[in-house]
Steps between C-alpha positions, in 0.01 A plus 500: 500500500466505121247728335381206287370299796340804659343599170321166468329555833426861407326387181309221676353744755416773249748761617554753219854578390433789261211738438417827327461792741232768502706718263543221245859418591633145558577422865671201663438338839830464688634159602479608864132590467419171329673308778311694769169438323566126502572523872170685550332210319649264757806364319841435650757642258804456724687285248469340158438143621212613723343689210540198271337278761202734527467503121496121494240492777275747315516291181443173687199651677336592169550150353378330817164685484280324241277808467559869545318651800287712268438554131327803345370479144271723295176401335655542154805285580546130448417333832782281627710416802858387537559171680845391625556137593786259570566267208341208688155665484487624141332180372238493776133573448425813702167659590466875458210660685403862454255635759346822374422783738126471444497129589523320167784248448694370201684168535713324238794261482834560336819305433780759522732335249229540234493877553733775377842479664629844595813450711724236655692551824724299729501545876742286704524251212121469479352592161187716482278583201272798457187466284228731377153370591202642309189608689144566380490821295162634612588554865324791671685786667569436867721349766503125446685208663685232302641172631697211351473150647630151429234245593372641834827671592519878466819604320453878496245780488499863394284810466395552139377850412318594180481876439349734239726646233463854637353702784138611521388806302195697620215525252517881492860488382446227242215716368752780443412735786776719645475509878636746751526493876672640804792356694488567872683403814207382711652627826523852346126546472338758722130493580267646756457163668827308486735470795810669363567244225307412186282193542286260297190717545698790351590270212132419442423871500788570260399238242143624510593865447772429242272262313244778458773707331571220253795327669535132414718402794672604821856375551626436852836474670572151640250442782697207643523421872759710683600495867229608746748483789757700305278754320785729394617225260247638255641440151237314298788350300663337804205304641469219752281293268381550145211256546324692777372853539609803697211519744574865582288560189194369684232762557435428868174693494357263238561183702225306679483582872652846448183658636505284813522684830839348583662618176332839516639546851849474348455717190293779657748552781623859497869407488436251219314762296782751549756250373270407212477864397880523503530188283260650247653846487872426464658528154673162518346172613594438864507121482567449871211723601262350244593149612445587867157645425382217278634223722334652808164491325559165327598326823178603671296432187638146463414423861142601430486308173660192658239488774211572267588263217819294530408318823178376342391303195407809301507581130785742566700231679450256213610763247805585710597133525459463124737795450754342735477168321547666160801695633660177619847491648590834343232686698589314819862593448429869436271534803741312726788720385306819574398366843858401584644832392243679713569272798876563484460873463261517796764309698760765415702274272631550149226416252575656159498156332554126544884529501475651851229265628607249768693213339215249516259752344707577192326248279124475468515121496671470839300329775544801728317717246207256492487509881494881495218501244299258712557695822413831332224363277264795544772751412592304189129496413494878544758544224313252279183700562673817380607328178145379451352845544768663283423257217126567536546878486732475199239289321235759584717765332539267203124468475474879510737518201283252312186696589671816373536334159879484504617253232809409707424637846763461770846401390737372763879509519717195581829592669815327378581353841470507877736642761755290686302472822171420330240241587517371142863396543436377857245256361711367210869551575618240249362712218688821576872577475549733796870545423404717203260780415313603188593830340596654168824572317585863425228653281324828432294493821798389713840589349682323786280190490236408757476254787142454615564277802269226371637143514432321169330169442730213399369405152594133547312474832202678344505233227530217752198644687293466183480881463237508775634818664478695175157354420380622839645848442338544161166361615463699821611828342246467220212468745253790516660671202492522122872534439836425657812708456817301557770720646835440329352251253851404392502290817310241298817464291785603725573686821806700594639335813726697735687294760507618861762769558549576130421819312200477266717536190696187602198272461401270218196360323344167594251357251150366569279265293334774294279283279364299794428811705329671207285191450387504862441876477280447193304222672428707812426805285220312322369346822463841661428689176784736583705693248876495568734799482874444521718783634782460248719801575875504558738242354270305272608281205291617205420145391340432839254783446382310195468177699289680761286654227448160335378372839243777528691701762460877462815708484550808721593818315605814688492816290820649644696184410367473144766710329630484146869511408470867399391589855135548417213312661310233313139584442270288720329413170803280426489297823411130472127446511555218750634729769407724789642847459559756772674830559662426835526223758524474878882504468502824302423865573152638440451714189561819699801341670643396164446833329644707782785249563387454858620139488854610416490768769372250756754241389780747565363583845485129585855433379402291197705723270843558647664604172399853395610439140268200475217702653552786257493251213165373628364855519615569145350177373170577671496845342543347154233238569247759606553692176446180302179439696371847410595437137310172505188643665476792258595285203207269571263786575448391860599832658332833439649847482482529881787250515830653394730357235828607665609301804694799634178689571250216541432370849268221599140620496158341516478533121834325442420231756167424336650518151755234587235267637264557208788443256538150645128433456533507121765228509473149357544308829193303595539626858594843632577546868532845657607593851234655720777721645538666160127563477540689829820671379705385796876550521638249752586144388367180654838329506862588430694191385827452683373652826383338821473732799615810311153565359148402620443245224157336466335749738403818316125545476296661225437871541120475487219281626331257265168671561622819333728377221238400244276796581773732366407646161861498381533131593176421318627689195829309506319167530271591210800595286677174578185301433451675164863433410465131578185472289667681211803270524270200480322642193828582328616141542174366358545719191854378431 
């Protein structure tokens, strides 16, 4: 096989050959990795003639399609489409019809040969021409349909999307206000009433209390659907579906029929209450126990609700049916998946995901799956009911944020992918390349590279599906919120694919249609009035940060990563205004953990650092960084005399903790996000990247109940200091 032939296919499918790594050094993708990536994309690369044949087929397919499956253009761009026709049709009078989303239509005729010729191609001795066809310039934003016909014969049709030039900006930010908020893992919340895991009622309480302190938003971990029949698979970043919710966040006590005698007989049982007390008191979320408790109550509650409302023509039944209709096939698929997984587990069979389902159940569209759903209709309805109630409770929390006067309110987090056995893949297998996984090349957070176990979308299939899956993801994750954080925002441009069996560092980048995806993101952002934050850490081309900024996407700036060449830390006053700044993230140690090097100590215990020399280098580097932090705090007047100036004798204290957080408040970023764990001065991390069973990731609770946190005078003082800093930062910018 010659590299030249392989390279043509590599370029056609957007496989990167070279990139700049996280340290600014040029890196090259190996020939072996490129070949494996093509195989993961479904190509046969066994010999040169087979590759050449596939190239010819790809080219012929493009020319044989008169219209692309989808076109995305911005309001400020010239509106046009590209039409490809065999030579015999170029002199014909064709009718172009554009059906706008709101119902209006535009119809006009065109003779292709009179238009601008763009390209000429030959496929099997048949000549094709490609022309640019102008469209009306004043088209509204939306998802439109365009068709081309000759006489009464349809030649082709496509989705035509018009999008704003940039994402939505909240009025408070455009007015120059500097906002702050808290980032929380919803499951971590403790309260006097929850069942051992934070819930949507806790969220409503949190936004209300934080809003009174001046917070402009509350940021959440991904609240995507997980696996109710496999509750220990609890990572919010490895979900079953990103369109639906994790119904463990339902507050069971707030549901209709909870007070019924049948449900109360379950929850007031002495054994149930004892287990509930255990779930509440343990330091880490016991997902299996919480799931058992909630499902026991929910099963009985649904039976009561079903009899009272769903067997009759009631208002509740009509609302439920409307929810089901709006959810469409996606909701049916998710509920059927959950019911099937539960059925298999109850039968003592493997059930971790669709790859171990019986053969005729491994694809949602199989007839056997439809038969199961029909036979177990009530159970499928049960899981739909839970999604309905979860959505209602999330919206209630959203309304609480609005009532609290939060300019942004709840901001949600969109995970970069779903796990291999997920319902999302089960329902659309053509879209996902299960022979590969998304990850990251070696960088600061993961020096050996990372493999996240999330099969990537095939960008060509996504395009052929008119981008509908990504439209659905953006739209559903902007519901009941004022902002959306996109985890690993570089996935809009490229994703690091790791083929099955390979080490993470042996992967390679596959490119995605960045401009199209940003257009759709901007359109959905305006429709839902949701600000967009892009997590742009790791290996990020600097020019792409500018593209994201131009599209109204807020950058993500982490204090500990914002270092100058001399080793010092950039002042937060120098961060981009269009950014969200923070001290730490869910993948990093808390402030106490960082300062006391507890993350390095824990990493050694868990076997993450096997080379003592490397570990000692990390300790030395941390020591230097901490001194630079003290220099910065005192240099900016953010730390008083109670905070030492010499790292050798200065430990983490309440004063230093609060000084760091207040220092960030005076920064130039429009948004400041702080971790609630650091307000409580906790030491244990939420997650340790690179670990699975070695550490209880995604389980550690907060150290205090919500009811007591904001009654604490020190917490109130910290909040007031942060609020004052944000107001001062806003005034300083106005004066410049």
